Every structure is written in C-alpha cells, then in structure tokens.
FIZA-82711 format. One line per 2 residues: number of its first residue (from 1); their letters; for each residue y, z negated, x of N, C-alpha, C, O. Coordinates in Angstrom, 1 decimal, padded with zeros to 4 digits. Layout:
// FIZA-82711
NUM	a	Y Z X Y Z X Y Z X Y Z X | ...
END
This chain:
// FIZA-82711
1	xx	-017.4 -023.3 -004.8 -016.8 -023.5 -006.0 -016.9 -022.0 -006.7 -016.8 -020.9 -006.1 | -017.2 -022.2 -008.2 -017.6 -021.5 -009.0 -016.4 -020.9 -009.7 -015.6 -021.8 -010.1
3	xx	-016.0 -019.8 -009.8 -014.7 -019.7 -010.6 -015.2 -018.9 -011.8 -016.0 -018.0 -011.7 | -014.9 -019.3 -013.2 -015.4 -018.9 -014.2 -014.2 -017.6 -014.7 -013.0 -017.6 -014.4
5	xx	-015.1 -016.6 -015.5 -014.2 -015.7 -015.8 -013.1 -015.9 -016.7 -013.4 -016.5 -017.7 | -011.6 -015.4 -016.7 -010.6 -015.3 -017.6 -009.7 -016.5 -017.3 -008.8 -016.7 -018.1
7	xx	-010.0 -017.2 -016.4 -009.2 -018.6 -016.3 -008.0 -018.5 -015.2 -007.3 -019.5 -015.0 | -007.8 -017.4 -014.4 -006.4 -017.7 -014.0 -006.1 -015.8 -013.5 -007.0 -014.9 -013.3
9	xx	-004.9 -015.7 -013.3 -004.8 -014.3 -013.0 -004.4 -013.4 -014.0 -003.8 -014.1 -014.9 | -004.3 -012.4 -014.2 -003.5 -011.3 -015.2 -005.2 -010.6 -015.6 -005.8 -010.0 -014.7
11	xx	-005.7 -010.8 -016.7 -007.0 -010.2 -017.2 -006.9 -009.3 -018.2 -007.9 -008.8 -018.5 | -005.8 -008.9 -018.8 -005.6 -008.0 -019.3 -005.9 -006.3 -019.0 -006.5 -006.1 -018.0
13	xx	-005.6 -005.3 -019.7 -005.5 -004.5 -019.1 -004.5 -003.7 -018.8 -003.6 -003.7 -019.6 | -004.4 -002.8 -017.5 -003.2 -002.4 -017.4 -002.5 -001.5 -018.3 -003.2 -001.0 -019.2
15	xx	-001.1 -001.3 -018.3 -000.7 -000.9 -019.3 000.4 000.0 -018.7 001.1 -000.5 -017.9 | 000.6 001.6 -019.1 001.2 002.4 -018.6 002.9 001.7 -018.8 003.4 001.5 -019.9
17	xx	003.7 001.4 -017.6 005.1 001.2 -017.8 006.3 001.9 -018.1 007.2 001.6 -018.7 | 005.8 003.2 -017.2 006.8 004.3 -017.2 006.4 005.5 -017.2 005.5 005.7 -016.4
19	xx	006.9 006.6 -017.8 006.6 007.7 -018.1 006.3 008.2 -017.0 006.6 007.7 -015.9 | 005.5 009.5 -017.0 005.1 010.6 -016.0 006.6 011.3 -015.4 007.1 011.6 -014.3
21	xx	007.0 011.2 -016.4 008.4 012.1 -016.2 009.7 011.4 -015.1 010.4 011.8 -014.2 | 009.5 010.0 -015.8 010.4 009.2 -014.9 010.1 008.8 -013.5 011.0 008.6 -012.7
23	xx	008.6 008.8 -013.2 008.1 008.4 -012.1 008.3 009.6 -010.9 008.6 009.4 -009.8 | 008.1 010.8 -011.6 008.7 011.9 -010.9 009.9 012.2 -010.5 010.0 013.1 -009.7
25	xx	011.0 011.6 -011.0 012.4 011.7 -011.3 012.5 010.4 -009.9 013.3 010.5 -009.0 | 011.9 009.6 -010.2 012.1 008.6 -008.7 011.8 008.8 -007.8 012.6 008.5 -006.8
27	xx	010.7 009.3 -007.6 010.0 010.0 -006.5 010.7 011.2 -005.9 010.6 011.2 -004.7 | 011.2 011.9 -006.3 012.2 012.8 -005.9 013.5 012.8 -005.6 014.1 013.7 -004.9
29	xx	014.2 011.6 -006.3 015.2 011.1 -005.7 014.8 010.1 -004.2 015.5 010.0 -003.2 | 013.7 009.6 -004.3 013.7 008.7 -003.2 013.2 010.0 -002.0 013.2 009.8 -000.8
31	xx	013.0 011.0 -002.6 012.5 011.9 -001.3 013.8 012.3 -000.6 013.9 012.3 000.6 | 014.8 012.7 -001.5 016.2 013.4 -001.2 017.1 012.2 -000.4 018.0 012.6 000.3
33	xx	016.9 011.2 -000.5 017.4 010.3 000.2 016.8 010.1 001.5 017.3 009.8 002.6 | 015.6 010.4 001.1 015.1 009.9 002.9 015.0 011.1 003.7 014.7 011.1 004.9
35	xx	015.3 012.3 003.1 015.8 013.3 003.9 017.3 013.3 004.4 017.6 013.9 005.5 | 018.1 012.7 003.5 019.6 012.6 003.8 019.6 012.1 004.9 020.2 012.6 005.9
37	xx	018.9 011.0 004.9 019.2 009.6 006.0 018.6 010.1 007.2 019.2 009.7 008.2 | 017.4 011.0 007.3 016.9 011.6 008.3 017.9 012.6 009.1 018.0 012.6 010.4
39	xx	018.7 013.6 008.1 020.1 014.2 008.5 020.8 013.4 009.3 020.8 013.6 010.6 | 021.6 012.4 008.6 022.4 011.9 009.1 022.3 011.3 010.1 023.3 011.1 010.8
41	xx	020.9 010.7 010.6 020.4 009.7 011.6 020.6 011.3 012.9 021.2 011.1 014.0 | 020.0 012.6 012.5 019.8 013.4 013.8 021.5 013.7 014.0 022.0 013.8 015.1
43	xx	022.1 014.0 012.9 023.8 014.4 013.1 024.3 013.3 014.2 024.7 013.6 015.3 | 024.2 012.0 013.7 024.7 010.7 014.7 024.2 011.1 015.8 025.0 011.4 016.6
45	xx	023.0 011.2 016.3 022.2 011.4 017.5 022.9 012.5 018.6 023.3 012.3 019.7 | 022.8 013.5 017.9 023.3 015.1 018.3 024.6 014.8 018.5 024.8 015.5 019.5
47	xx	026.0 014.1 018.1 027.1 014.0 018.1 027.2 013.0 019.4 027.9 013.2 020.4 | 026.6 011.9 019.2 026.5 011.3 020.5 026.1 011.3 021.8 026.5 010.5 022.6
49	xx	024.9 012.5 022.1 024.6 013.0 023.0 025.6 013.9 023.5 025.7 014.2 024.7 | 026.5 014.6 022.4 027.7 015.8 022.6 029.1 014.9 023.3 030.0 015.3 024.0
51	xx	028.9 013.7 022.9 030.1 012.9 023.5 030.0 012.6 025.1 030.8 012.9 025.9 | 028.6 011.9 025.1 028.3 011.4 026.3 028.3 012.6 027.3 028.5 012.4 028.5
53	xx	028.2 013.8 026.8 027.7 014.8 028.2 029.2 015.2 028.2 029.3 015.9 029.3 | 030.4 015.2 027.6 032.1 015.0 028.0 032.7 014.5 028.8 033.7 014.8 029.5
55	xx	032.0 013.5 028.6 032.6 012.4 029.7 033.7 011.6 029.0 033.7 012.0 027.8 | 034.7 010.6 029.2 035.5 009.9 028.7 036.4 010.2 029.7 036.1 010.2 030.9
57	xx	038.1 010.7 028.9 039.0 011.1 029.9 039.4 010.1 030.2 039.2 009.1 029.6 | 040.4 010.2 031.6 040.8 009.2 032.4 042.5 009.4 031.9 043.4 008.7 032.3
END
C-alpha cells in the first residue's frame, strides 16, 4: 500500500502554543508538587513506623 503525501494526519508545521515563561511556570509548579508529595509520603511512613514501634495500649 502506497501512501501519498498530505492525505492524512497533521501536515502543517508545529506552532508554538505556550510562551516560554508559561512553560517554566508550569514546570516549576509540577516540581514543587512532586517535592511536597514526597515529603508527605516520607512523613507518613515515619509516623507509621513510630506508631508501630510504640505498640498498642491495652
């Protein structure tokens, strides 16, 4: 099967959708979100380990 040029898909050149400043702002906010998620998971694990080490009161 031969495919002729320009019959399917997006053939136009790609255009810049967002400014560089917006791209950097989104990347920075994603980085902050990832770091805060890691911090929350770390604190949860440490809190769980500390609680398990103390034992349950009877």
